C-alpha positions as CSV (number, residue, x, y, z in Angstrom):
1,M,50.8,183.5,125.8
2,E,51.0,182.8,122.1
3,T,51.7,185.7,119.7
4,R,51.3,186.3,116.0
5,S,52.6,189.1,114.0
6,S,52.2,190.3,110.5
7,Q,55.9,190.7,110.3
8,A,58.4,188.0,111.2
9,D,59.3,188.0,114.9
10,S,62.9,188.4,114.3
11,E,62.3,191.7,112.6
12,T,60.0,193.0,115.3
13,F,61.6,192.1,118.6
14,F,65.2,191.4,119.3
15,D,67.8,191.1,122.0
16,G,71.2,192.8,121.9
17,Y,71.1,195.6,124.1
18,V,72.4,195.4,127.7
19,S,69.5,197.4,129.1
20,G,66.7,195.2,127.8
21,L,64.8,194.0,124.7
22,G,64.4,196.0,121.5
23,V,61.4,196.5,119.3
24,Y,61.5,197.6,115.8
25,V,58.4,199.7,114.7
26,E,57.5,200.8,111.2
27,Y,54.3,202.8,110.2
28,A,52.9,204.0,106.9
29,T,52.8,207.7,108.1
30,A,55.1,209.9,110.2
31,K,52.1,210.8,112.3
32,K,51.5,207.4,113.5
33,W,55.1,206.8,114.3
34,N,55.3,210.1,116.2
35,Y,52.4,209.1,118.2
36,A,53.8,205.7,119.1
37,R,57.2,207.2,119.9
38,R,55.7,209.7,122.3
39,A,53.7,206.9,124.0
40,M,56.8,204.8,124.3
41,Q,58.9,207.6,125.8
42,A,56.1,208.3,128.3
43,A,56.2,204.7,129.4
44,G,59.9,204.7,129.9
45,F,61.3,203.2,126.7
46,T,64.7,204.3,125.4
47,I,64.5,205.5,121.7
48,R,67.7,204.2,120.1
49,Q,66.9,205.0,116.4
50,D,64.4,207.6,115.3
51,A,63.6,207.9,111.6
52,E,60.7,209.6,109.7
53,R,58.3,206.6,109.8
54,E,60.1,204.0,111.8
55,G,62.4,203.5,114.8
56,I,63.9,201.2,117.4
57,A,63.0,201.4,121.1
58,V,64.5,199.5,124.0
59,F,62.3,198.4,127.0
60,D,62.4,196.4,130.1
61,P,60.9,193.0,129.6
62,T,60.1,192.7,133.4
63,N,57.8,195.8,133.3
64,K,54.4,194.7,132.3
65,T,53.2,198.2,131.1
66,Q,56.2,198.4,128.8
67,V,55.6,194.8,127.4
68,K,51.9,195.6,126.7
69,L,52.8,198.7,124.9
70,A,55.6,197.0,122.9
71,L,53.2,194.3,121.8
72,R,50.6,197.0,120.9
73,V,52.8,199.3,118.8
74,A,54.4,196.3,117.1
75,R,50.9,195.1,116.2
76,V,51.3,191.7,117.7
77,K,48.1,189.8,118.1
78,T,47.7,187.6,121.2
79,R,45.8,184.3,121.1
80,R,43.7,183.2,124.2
81,Q,44.8,180.0,125.8
82,V,42.1,177.5,126.7
83,T,42.3,176.2,130.3
84,P,41.7,172.5,131.2
85,A,38.4,173.6,133.0
86,Q,37.2,175.2,129.7
87,L,38.1,172.1,127.8
88,A,36.1,169.9,130.3
89,V,33.0,172.1,129.8
90,L,33.3,171.9,126.1
91,A,33.7,168.0,126.1
92,A,30.7,167.7,128.4
93,A,28.6,169.9,126.0
94,R,29.8,168.0,123.0
95,Q,28.7,164.7,124.7
96,K,25.2,166.1,125.2
97,S,24.9,167.4,121.7
98,P,22.5,165.5,119.3
99,L,25.1,166.0,116.6
100,F,27.8,164.1,118.5
101,T,28.4,160.4,117.5
102,S,30.9,158.2,119.0
103,N,31.4,156.2,115.7
104,P,31.9,158.7,112.8
105,V,31.0,157.4,109.4
């Protein structure tokens, strides 16, 4: 799975805790941070730093629920991967298209 983030990945996810991976989360308002913090605590994250609008949480990278939540609270966008079967269907459709020419001008 490819991921993109509005922040640099080194600022969002990091390794360095014995118990798992860490995620740095920063929001514009305290209300959003408190909502995210409560959701992470309910999912089993360990909150290591808790500030007014930001914090650091540690999660287990083998737990799919925690990974999905970490990606969501860090606002990381995932990009869908094209399978070889989908590529074959697209190539066949391109061959049938009247716009397709084998010798581009």
